[in-house]
N, C-alpha and C positions, 0 to 999 in steps of 0.2 A: 352445183349446188353455189349460186352468188352470194353472198352479203354483204349488204348496204354498208355495214357497221366496219367493213374493212377500210373502205374509202373517205369515212370522216374522220378526221384528225381534230383534235383541243388541246387546250393548254393545260389541262389537269384541273377541273372543276369537275366537281360530283355538283349537280342540278338534280334537285327531289322538287318533283312536281306531284301536289297532291291533290288527287281527283275529286270533282265535285259528285254525288247523285240526285239531281235535283228531284227526281220520282221515287225516290225513300228517303226516311228518317235520317239514316246514318250511312257514314260512307263509308269504304272500306277498300282504299285502292289508293297505293304510292308508286312511283315510277320514280326511277334515281339512275338516272343518266350520268354515267361515267366518261371525259370527253378526256378521252389519254392522246398523248402525243402518237400512240399508233393507229389507235382504232376506237371507238365508242364502243361502251359497255353497256347494257341496259339492263336493268333487274328490277320487275316488277311484285311490288307485294300486295300480295291477297291478289284486289281484282272486284272485290263486291258484288254485288248481284248482278243479272246476267239480262240486263236492260239496254247494251251496247254504250252506257258510259262511256266505262275505260276502252272498250272494241273502236269506238271511235274516237278519243285523244291516241291508241295508238296507231289508227291508220292516219290520223293530223300530223302525229311523227313520222311514218311512214315516208310520208308524200313531202315532207320538210325535207328528209334527208333526201328522197330521191332526186330532186332537185339541187340541191347542195352537190351532190356527186354525180348528175348529169346522165342519170339512167333512167332508164325507159320503166313507165309503171306497167309491168309487167310480174304475174306470180311467180315466177323464176328469180325477180329479184325480189328476196326475203330481208326482210328485219328479223336479224337472232336476239330472244329473250332468255334471261335465265331467271324463274320463278321463285320467288322465296313466299313459304306459307306459312304465318303465327300460328293457325288450325284449320280442320274440316268443318268451320259451319257454314250456312247457305249464303248470309251474307259477306264473306269471305271467299269463296270460290265458285262459286255458279258460273260467274260468267268464265270461269278458266277451262270450264270442258262443255258448253252452251257456245261458247265465241270464239277465245283466241289460239287454243288447243286445234278446232278446226279449221280456221280462216288457214288457207293456202299461203300467203303472204309476208305469215310470217314461220320462225322456225323455234323453236325449244332446245336449249344447248342441254340446260338442266333442272333438275327442280330439285329442292330441301323443302325437307318439312320435317314435325316433331314426330317421334313415336306414336304408335295410337295407344290409345288405353284399355287395358285390356278388362274394364268394367262388363259385367257378364252379359251376355245376348240370350237368357233362359226364356225372356220373357217376362222376366223383374219388373224390368224400366223399360220403355218406349225405344225401340232399335232405330223407328225414323227418327225419334229425335238424338239420335246418337251419332253426328257427325263422322266421327273413325269409323261407323257400321256404314251408312249409307253415303255419304256425301265424299269421303276419301275411298269408296269404291267406283263411282261413278268417276273420279279425277282420273284414278289410275288404270281406268277401262281408257278413258278419253285417249291416255297416252299412251296405251297399246295401240290403240286404232290408227291415232293419225301423226305422232311419232312415237313410234315403235323402240326407235336406237335413241333416246331421251335417257341418259344417265338418271336415277334418283338414288335422292339421298335421303335415307330416313334417322334423324338424327338417333341418339341413342337418350335417354334420362340421365340427366348431371351434364351431359357432355356440351361444351363450351367450342365452336368451330369458327375456322376466323378462313375468309378469301381476301383473298389480295386485292386492292385497287393500285393506280398508280397514285404513289405519294398515301396512302392509309390504305383501311381495307372495311372489308364488312364483317360482324360479328355476331355471329346464330348464337344465342344462348337455349337451350333444349330446357323443359321444366326439368326440376330437381328428382319426380321422383315422379312416381302413377298416381293421382286422386282418383280413380277406379279401382283402385285394388283395395284391401280392406282397411288399413289406417288413414289413409284419405277420405273414402268413403264414410268412414265414421263421423269423422269431422264434417262432411259438409253434411250427415243426417243429422249431427246434433245442430251444429249452430245453425245452419239456411235452413233445415225443414221440418225443425223441433215442432214449430206453431202453427206449418202449413203442410199435415199429412197427405192433404186430397193432391198435391203439385208435385209428390214425390215419384210417380211412376212418369210423366210426361217430362218432367222438367232436371228429375237428376242428369241424366245423361246431356242437359245442355253446359249445367255446372260444369263435370265432370272434365268435360271435353275444352271450355272457357279456363280454368285452372290449369290445364295441361297445354297451353299456349305457350308459341314459341316467341323470343322477344329478340329482335333486331337493332343492331345497333352500326350506323356508317362513319364513318371516320375520314378525313384529309385534315394532314398533318393534327394538328389541336383541335379543331372544330370537327363538330358531329350532330349528327340524330338522333334519337331512339324512337323505336316502335314497339311498344309495350303488349301490342295484340289484344285480348280480351283480359286482359290480366284480371283477377279478381279481388276486388277489393269493398266489401259489403257491411264489415261491423266497426262503426268507429270506437267500441270498446275494448279491442283485442286488437294484438300487435303480430299474428302467427299467420294471417292467412296466406295465402298463394303470395300474391302480393308482397308482403311483407318481408315470406323466406327466401323469394328471389334478390329482392337487395340486400338484405342480410348477406347473403353468400359472395355477389357478386359485390356490393358494395361500390368502390371508384372505378369500378371496369364500368361500369353504367352511367357516369355524372356525364351530361351531355348540355348544346347548346341551346337544342330543342328537344324536347320529348312530346310527341302525340300522347295526348290522356288517352288512358288506358279504356276499354270499352267503350270506344267514341266520346265520351266525356257526359255520356248520361247522369241523373243524381244518383240514381240506386248504384252505383259506383264510386262510394264517395274520398275517392282517392286524390284529393288537392292537396291535402299534406304531403304523400308519399311522392305524386309525381313534383312537388319541391324541391324536396332532397333529393333527386334525380338534376335538377337544375346546377349552369354555372350560374355566378354573382347575377342579374341582369339575362336571363335566358328566358326563350320563350318556350310556351304551352300551346298546342294546336288542339283544337277541336273538328269533331268528327261527326255530328248531330245537327239538326236545325234545334232540338228541342236546348243541346247543350247553354245555347245561351241565356236559360232560366234556369238549368242545374249547375253544372260547374262551370260556368261563370262565376257566376255569383260568391261559390266559395273561393275561387281562385283571384277574385276582383278583392275580397276581404282580408287577403294574405298579401297584396302586391303584384301577384303574377300578371305577369304581361299575356294577353292570347291571342288567335286570331282562329277563326271558324271557316272551316272547309265549305261549310254549307252558301257561304258569301261568295263562292266562288274560285278557281283552282289559287292552290297556296304554294308557293316558289319558294324555295331557298334555295341560294348557291352558295357552296365551300370551296372554298380553296385555303391552303397554307397560312395566305394572311390574312380572312377571316371569314364573314359568314353574314351572306345578302339576303334582306328580303326581298323579294318581289308582289306589292299585293294585285290582287286581282283586278 
């Protein structure tokens, strides 16, 4: 098996590319390109829907690196990836099992994902809406079918795992506990669905898996970017929601120059203050939904937090030991 990655050498910069998804209201795809002195390491965070947006971005990168390495465009010259999955909802993982894993010119070296919820599957809630039951199974089957030797790393609840980078690291923050077990589920039913009993069957599984999202932080030197996945913050009068608890547990470990707004930036996740608390002075938030301009953007403007939106095009950040560079689309 040939690896393009081993022939691409760099200066230690971490290039982060937020991939837009023009056909959908929200985008969930980020590429981390570690331009190391010995090789290029590529990490894909989630990937979004299977509508070829992320696939085309990866194929374009492969063509670029083939040209740089003076290699023939044949499937045997493969681009190696590591998959980092915040949670197993369709808008985060569908492209992985439908398009990325079946593509022969890619090789997946490892997969990291959060633990699955123990939420009951006895019919109390919709199993088709439980991403850990339905989408996770499709993802694991695709790995078995197309990349059976790929190691799968499922974190434990409460685990913090680190992956080394040249001059830095990637931190994976597993959910602190399972919101599908009795304690967490009672909270969800009491505070999120007390006045919406008709939505309990279809929507509780969605909320549980969002609550169980894995956070990801990439760091080079003293510069970093944080990806909170679909961390849940719904109520402005409470400070013990899943996002609140994660911040309380990890605090300073998560502070970053750039923070992706949780749950795309839609207004039903009023996390502007939480996002601001995770930013260094002068930091920037990244929205990942077209509607966010009329929702989270307004809240961020009100507290003076700069922001950009993936809906406006591929947002690129370059982290080095010396600086954070923003490259506008």
